[in-house]
C-alpha positions, -999 to 999 in steps of 0.1 A, spaced: 5 -41 -540 4 -40 -578 -11 -65 -601 1 -67 -637 -31 -78 -655 -11 -99 -680 6 -118 -652 -25 -123 -629 -48 -152 -631 -85 -148 -639 -99 -157 -605 -77 -131 -588 -87 -105 -615 -124 -113 -610 -121 -108 -572 -101 -76 -577 -126 -59 -601 -157 -70 -582 -143 -63 -548 -127 -29 -556 -151 -13 -580 -179 -8 -554 -207 -2 -547 -223 -12 -580 -259 -7 -586 -279 -39 -595 -299 -38 -627 -327 -64 -622 -335 -71 -658 -368 -85 -669 -373 -99 -704 -395 -123 -724 -385 -150 -748 -398 -155 -784 -419 -183 -769 -434 -158 -744 -416 -171 -712 -407 -144 -687 -372 -141 -673 -356 -120 -646 -319 -118 -637 -298 -94 -617 -266 -78 -629 -241 -57 -610 -222 -48 -641 -247 -22 -646 -250 17 -647 -264 47 -665 -243 60 -694 -264 89 -708 -292 111 -694 -309 127 -724 -322 104 -736 -314 80 -706 -293 51 -718 -285 22 -694 -258 -4 -697 -256 -40 -686 -227 -63 -691 -234 -101 -692 -211 -130 -693 -219 -162 -712 -228 -194 -695 -199 -218 -686 -206 -238 -718 -202 -206 -739 -239 -201 -748 -256 -167 -741 -276 -164 -710 -314 -161 -714 -313 -124 -707 -290 -117 -736 -308 -141 -760 -341 -126 -752 -329 -90 -757 -313 -98 -789 -345 -117 -801 -370 -91 -790 -350 -58 -789 -367 -50 -755 -361 -52 -718 -370 -36 -685 -344 -26 -659 -359 -27 -624 -340 -15 -593 -335 -37 -563 -347 -23 -529 -342 -37 -494 -375 -54 -491 -369 -73 -524 -334 -85 -516 -343 -121 -510 -364 -124 -542 -335 -108 -562 -312 -136 -548 -337 -163 -561 -336 -148 -595 -298 -148 -596 -298 -186 -596 -293 -205 -628 -326 -218 -642 -334 -235 -674 -350 -212 -702 -384 -227 -697 -386 -216 -660 -405 -184 -653 -384 -165 -626 -414 -143 -617 -432 -174 -605 -401 -190 -589 -394 -158 -569 -430 -150 -560 -430 -118 -580 -457 -102 -602 -452 -95 -639 -469 -61 -647 -476 -50 -683 -452 -23 -694 -466 8 -711 -442 10 -742 -424 -25 -744 -436 -61 -743 -412 -71 -716 -429 -70 -683 -420 -48 -653 -416 -62 -618 -448 -49 -601 -431 -49 -567 -401 -29 -579 -402 8 -569 -383 19 -600 -384 5 -635 -369 17 -668 -386 4 -700 -358 0 -726 -354 -6 -763 -321 -21 -774 -298 7 -785 -266 -13 -791 -250 -47 -785 -212 -52 -785 -189 -79 -774 -163 -68 -749 -139 -98 -748 -161 -124 -732 -189 -102 -721 -221 -90 -739 -223 -52 -735 -259 -41 -739 -270 -5 -741 -307 2 -737 -324 35 -744 -351 41 -717 -384 50 -732 -403 53 -699 -393 55 -663 -418 43 -637 -413 56 -601 -435 47 -570 -452 76 -555 -433 92 -526 -398 84 -540 -395 118 -558 -399 147 -534 -413 182 -542 -379 194 -554 -376 166 -579 -350 148 -558 -349 112 -547 -362 105 -512 -337 78 -499 -359 73 -468 -384 57 -492 -361 43 -519 -337 21 -499 -319 7 -529 -294 -21 -527 -259 -21 -542 -234 -49 -548 -200 -53 -532 -174 -82 -536 -182 -118 -529 -216 -124 -512 -216 -88 -497 -243 -62 -506 -248 -27 -494 -281 -10 -483 -284 27 -491 -300 43 -461 -302 80 -449 -279 74 -419 -251 63 -444 -253 93 -467 -225 118 -469 -237 153 -482 -213 175 -501 
């Protein structure tokens, strides 16, 4: 099958891109508003784009009415955010934070998560997350209808036991979740790993 993009409807393109470009890591982004309200939202258009210094990317669509989502508005207003990574035991709480809430709702409270003060940015980390990247806004661009946000990581917080003696990630302990198409997700577990 071949799909000529200029002859393919938007819903089909959405399903193709999200279903074929897999697995995608999930950036669970915590921010705060100018009014001091905390926000958390998961994004699977997320990845690392540089390592020294670490730069992370999230891509965020606007709401259906064309206004920016809280995450985008908060990052542009404050210049800071935290990218937390989703692990197996936090999967259900991540799904709650993926729901559409009004700006005045604190998703930490709604999902039963604990905001933890960051060391170098004002946006809170998710205390329950095993890995968090404290980021300063590096660049914001529009890519068609999406907000492309690049954040330079200033501090990487990793739970004890995730990094082994050789400096490698211990996937027995990390158990990170990835996104597939539709309502499907993927668990990274040692029995599923292929070693080259």
